[in-house]
C-alpha positions in Angstrom: -0.5 0.0 -0.2 1.0 3.4 -0.9 0.5 6.2 1.7 0.2 9.6 0.4 0.1 13.0 3.1 0.2 16.7 2.4 0.1 18.1 5.7 -2.7 20.4 7.3 -2.2 23.3 6.0 -4.5 26.0 3.9 -2.5 25.0 1.1 -3.9 22.6 -1.6 -1.2 20.2 -3.6 -3.3 19.1 -6.4 -0.6 19.2 -8.5 0.3 16.0 -7.2 -2.9 14.3 -6.8 -3.6 14.9 -10.0 0.2 13.4 -11.3 -0.8 10.9 -9.0 -4.4 9.6 -10.6 -2.1 10.4 -14.2 0.5 7.0 -12.9 -2.8 5.3 -12.5 -3.9 6.3 -15.9 -1.4 5.3 -17.9 -0.6 2.1 -16.0 2.6 2.8 -13.8 0.8 2.5 -10.2 -1.2 -0.5 -9.4 -1.1 -0.9 -5.8 -3.6 0.6 -3.7 -3.1 4.4 -2.6 -4.6 6.1 0.9 -4.1 9.8 0.4 -4.4 12.3 3.2 -5.3 15.7 0.9 -5.7 18.5 3.2 -7.2 21.3 2.1 -6.8 20.2 -2.4 -9.8 21.5 -4.3 -9.4 18.6 -6.6 -10.9 14.8 -6.2 -8.8 11.8 -6.2 -10.6 9.0 -9.2 -8.2 6.0 -8.9 -6.8 5.9 -5.0 -9.3 6.1 -1.9 -8.7 9.7 -0.3 -9.6 12.1 3.0 -8.7 15.3 3.6 -7.8 15.3 6.7 -6.9 12.1 9.4 -6.1 11.7 13.2 -2.5 11.6 14.5 -3.5 7.6 15.6 -5.2 7.6 11.4 -1.9 8.6 10.5 0.0 6.8 12.7 -1.9 3.2 11.8 -1.7 4.4 7.3 2.4 5.1 7.9 2.2 1.2 9.9 0.7 0.0 6.7 2.2 1.2 4.0 5.3 0.0 2.2 6.0 3.5 0.4 4.9 6.7 1.7 4.6 9.8 -1.0 5.5 13.2 1.7 5.6 16.3 1.4 8.7 18.1 2.9 7.2 18.7 6.1 9.8 17.0 8.2 8.2 15.6 10.7 5.7 13.6 8.3 9.5 12.2 6.3 11.0 11.6 10.1 7.5 9.1 11.5 8.3 7.0 7.9 11.7 6.3 8.4 11.2 5.7 11.5 8.9 3.0 10.7 11.5 2.3 8.1 9.5 3.2 5.1 10.7 3.6 1.7 9.8 7.5 1.3 8.9 9.6 -2.0 9.8 13.3 -0.8 7.7 15.5 -3.3 8.0 19.6 -2.7 5.8 22.0 -2.2 6.0 25.3 -4.1 5.9 28.7 -3.4 4.6 29.5 -7.8 2.1 27.3 -7.5 0.4 28.4 -4.3 2.2 25.0 -2.2 2.9 27.2 0.4 4.6 30.8 1.6 8.3 29.9 1.0 10.5 27.4 -1.0 12.3 26.0 2.4 10.8 22.7 1.4 13.5 23.2 -1.0 16.0 22.5 1.5 14.4 19.9 3.5 13.7 17.0 0.6 17.4 18.1 -0.4 18.8 17.3 2.8 17.3 14.1 3.0 17.9 12.7 -0.4 21.7 13.6 -0.7 21.6 11.7 2.1 19.5 9.3 1.6 16.9 8.7 3.6 14.6 9.7 0.7 13.8 9.8 -3.2 13.4 12.6 -3.6 11.4 13.9 -7.3 12.0 16.8 -9.5 10.6 20.4 -8.8 8.2 19.8 -11.0 7.0 16.3 -10.1 7.4 14.8 -13.8 10.1 11.9 -12.5 7.5 10.5 -9.3 6.7 7.9 -12.4 10.3 6.7 -12.4 10.6 7.8 -8.1 8.1 4.3 -8.1 10.1 2.5 -10.4 13.3 3.1 -8.7 11.2 1.8 -5.5 9.8 -1.4 -6.8 12.8 -2.3 -8.9 15.9 -1.0 -6.7 17.7 -3.1 -9.3 20.7 -0.8 -9.0 20.4 -0.7 -5.1 20.8 2.9 -5.6 18.8 3.5 -3.1 20.3 2.0 0.0 17.3 3.9 2.7 19.4 4.8 5.4 17.1 5.3 8.1 18.8 3.4 10.4 19.2 6.4 12.9 16.6 9.0 13.1 18.4 10.8 15.6 20.8 11.0 12.9 18.6 12.6 10.4 18.4 15.8 13.1 21.6 15.9 13.4 22.5 16.4 9.4 19.3 19.1 9.7 20.7 21.1 12.1 24.6 20.9 10.1 22.7 21.8 6.9 21.5 25.1 8.7 24.3 25.4 10.2 26.7 25.8 7.7 24.2 27.7 5.2 22.5 30.0 7.3 
């Protein structure tokens, strides 16, 4: 099962949900999916969804999932990593009204460059390829270094100290 979460802020991420539907239409995705869509106005066609879920339901969905697709919120990423899930990180962008700024780029790049998550390109054009990499991982290019969750906190702290 794939679990998609985009948080509860008042910024829709319709672009992601449209892309996921397109991947089902193209046959790239066939697994069951549940999405927490927040304030999205787009209604998914090929998978179950709710606007918001409780913390308890969130944890249940994480535990049930094989893959977690999440926006660049470090809390959501860390919850998935703590549950030893494979994470695909997608980035909300200010230019599409998906967030107040582009700080999620730095969050996702920090997690991705250290092989904790697989990050899509900013336009989500390679989301299907990211799923294929997760499914196949034939080349071993995704080591999923999600062994020590505190290492992530240290990584983020180091990145902030060096870049801000």
